[in-house]
C-alpha positions as CSV (number, residue, x, y, z in Angstrom):
1,E,93.0,-137.0,-75.2
2,G,89.8,-135.1,-75.2
3,V,91.0,-132.8,-78.0
4,V,91.9,-135.8,-80.1
5,A,88.4,-137.2,-79.7
6,K,86.9,-134.0,-80.9
7,K,89.2,-134.0,-84.0
8,Q,88.2,-137.6,-84.8
9,N,84.5,-136.6,-84.6
10,R,85.0,-133.8,-87.1
11,G,86.2,-136.1,-89.9
12,P,88.2,-139.2,-90.9
13,P,91.1,-137.2,-92.6
14,L,92.1,-135.9,-89.2
15,K,92.5,-139.6,-88.0
16,F,95.3,-139.9,-90.6
17,L,96.8,-136.5,-89.7
18,A,96.8,-137.1,-86.0
19,P,99.2,-140.2,-86.1
20,L,101.6,-138.2,-88.3
21,I,101.6,-135.4,-85.8
22,Y,101.9,-137.6,-82.7
23,A,104.3,-140.1,-84.3
24,P,107.4,-138.1,-83.5
25,I,106.1,-137.3,-80.0
26,L,105.5,-141.0,-79.0
27,P,109.2,-142.0,-79.1
28,L,110.0,-139.0,-76.9
């Protein structure tokens, strides 16, 4: 979770990329 927070602080575009990357992981 700490890494995600750092990515969000870098810029908003990563906020949209993060859900796309974690989306397939959440169902697992």
